[in-house]
N, C-alpha and C positions, 0 to 999 in steps of 0.2 A: 346249480347241481354240483356236488362234489364227486369226483371220480376217485375210487380207491383201488389200488393194485394189491392183491393178496400176496403176501410174502411168506416164506418159510420161517420156521422158528429161529429167532436171533439169539445166539449164544452170548452170554455176558462174560466169558473168559476168553483168553487168547487161544485156547484149544477148543476146537469145535466139539459140540456134543454129538454123540452118535444118534442117528434117527432111523426109524423104520420107514422106508419109503414105499414099500409095496407089501402090505400086510392085511390080514382079514379084519374088517371093521364090524363084523356081525356081533361080536361080544359086547362092544361098547354100545352099539345101537340097541341091542336087546335090553341092556341095563337102563338106558335112557327111557325106553318105552315102559319098562317096569316102574321106574320112578314117576313118570307122567301118569301112569294108570293109578298108582298108589295115591297121588295127589288128587286125582279126580274122585277116587273113592272117598277120601276124607271130606271133600266138599259136598259130595252127594249125601253122605251120612249126616253132615251138619245141617243140610236142608231137610232131613227127615224123609227122604224119598227112597223108594225101592228102585232097583235097576229097571224094572219094567216101566214104572211111572216116569222116571227120568228119560228113558229112551223114547217113550211116547211123546213127551213134551218136546224133545229135540227132533222128533220126526224121523227117527232111525229105528232099526230093529233091536230087540232086547239082546240078541246074540252079539250084534255089533258092539253094543255098549259093554257087554261083558268082556269082549275081546280087548276093548280099550283099557278097561280097568286091570286086567291081568297082564297087560303088555304084549298081547299077541298081535295086536295091530297098532300102528302109529297114527298120530293125528297131526295134520298140518294145522297152521294157525287159523285157517278158516273154519275147519271142523272144531278145533279147540274152542274158538269163540262161540260156536253154536252150542256145544254141549255144556260149557260153563254157564252160558246164559240160561240154559234150560233148568239149571239147579240154583239160580239166583246168585251166581258168582261171576267173576271176571277172569280174563286171561292173566291179568297181573297177579291176582290172588293165587291162581294156580302156579304161576312161576315162583312166587315167594314160598309156597309150600314145598315145591320141588327143591328150592335152594336150601331148605332146612333138612332135607332128607339125607340120611347117612349115605356115604358114597364109598364105603370100604370095598365094595365089590366092583368098582369101576377100574378098568385096566387101560393102560396107554396102548391101545391096539390100532387106532386109526392112523392112516398114512400121514407121516410128517410129525407125529407126536415125538417130543424129545424126552429122553430119560436123563435126568440130572445125575451126575456122578460125583459132583463136588459142590461145596458151598461157594458163594460169592459174597464175602463179607466186607462191609465198609463201616468205619466208625462214624458216629454222629458228631459233628464238630461243634454243635451248639444249637441255640434256639433263635429263630428270627421272629421278633415281636412285631405285631401289627401297629402298635402305638409308639410311644416314646422309647428310645433305646434303654435297655436295662443291663445291668452287670450280669455276666455269665458266672455261675457258680460251678466249680468242679469238685465233686465229692470223691475224686480219685478213681472212679470206675467209669470206664468208657462205655457208652451205649453202642452196641454193635448190632447192625441189621444185616441179616442174611437175605440178600435180594433173590436168591434162588427160590425162596418161599413164595415169591410173587408169580412164579411160573410153574404151572401144573400141567399134567398131561393134556388138559383141555384148553390150555392157553394158546392164543393166536396173536399174530402181529400184522398190522396193516401200515402202509405208507400213505399219507395224505397227499392228494394231488390237486387240491383246490383251495380257494380262499374263503368259502362261505362260513368256516368255523374259526377264522382268525380273530383274536389272538389265542383262543382256547387251544387250537391245534394249528400249527404252522404248516404252510405248504412244504412238502418234502419231509416233514417230520414223521415220527413213528408213534403209533398208539397200540397198546396191548389190550386184549379183552379175553374173557373166559367164556367158553361155550355154555357153562352152567350157572352163570351169574346174570340175573335179569337187571335191567336199569331201573333207577328211581326217577320220579318226575323231576324235570328240570336239570337232569344230569346227562353227561355225554353218553352216547350209545352208538353201537355199530348195528346197522340194519343189513342183514343178508337177504338178498332177493332170490327168488327161484330161478331167475335167468343167469345167476352166477355173479352178479354185480353187487357192490357194497355201497352203503351210504354212511357218512359220518355226520351225525346230527345231535340235537338235544331231544331226549325223550320227553313227551308231554303227557299223553294219555291214549287210551283206546276209546273210540266212539263207535259202538255197534260192531260192525265187521270191518272197521278201518283203524289204521294206526295214524296218530297225529304226532309229527315231529316238527322241530323248528331249527332255524339257523340264525347266526348272529352278525354276519357281515354281508353287505355293507350296512345292514340294519337288521334288528331283531324282527323276525316274522315267522309265522306258522306256514308250513307248506300245505299244498293240497293233500287231503287224506289219501293214505296209501292202502289199497284193499289188502286185508290180511291174507287173502288167498294167493297174493303175489309175494308174500313174505315167508322166508324159510326160518329165520331166527332173529331175535333182538337181544343184544348183549351189552352189559355195562362196560364202559371204558375203564381201564385200570391205569397204568402208567403212560405218560406222554413225554416225548422228548425229541431231540434232533437226531 
């Protein structure tokens, strides 16, 4: 088991970024519910089902289904698995559609969100080849990467406090993730549980109402299925480092 300690947003400049520590989160949450509902509607229409029929298959009321689609009510992962299954889809498909949804109306209103006020640019020094060494060619224009682009209002940082993902993630190292980016199969993920704890694992798949993840040290193995009703969120890992 890997134990993770949630940290505040880490600034990449010597001057700290200002943060909102106690602010209203309702705007962000409402926008996320609306995006989730829009994705559900897309999947339902793809299945050729009415709201009434989809609700009946899922075993819920039509009004409840309508509230989900318009974002009036939120869905935990257990309910999301239930309604997506009713329309012949998966939680992962729903997450992918959400990831493609325009987010211009999302605002950094949740506690601890950072507002970047400056860029953090580093020039790329060259290319590391996987095979034999090759000569580096310089065309006179340096490739500059603005690392502030990797950190959005929905970005988070965790510190790893276990060995089960070594050498992918070192004990004491940091990993970043985005609340709006779902993981892909076989890639690193952060699992946020309803009890407030976090897991750092490799995402594998969904099986019914459970989540399957794996770890790689001291050997690669899949863990016991995690009930989706116990999971608050699953996010793709971005940057990793010491």
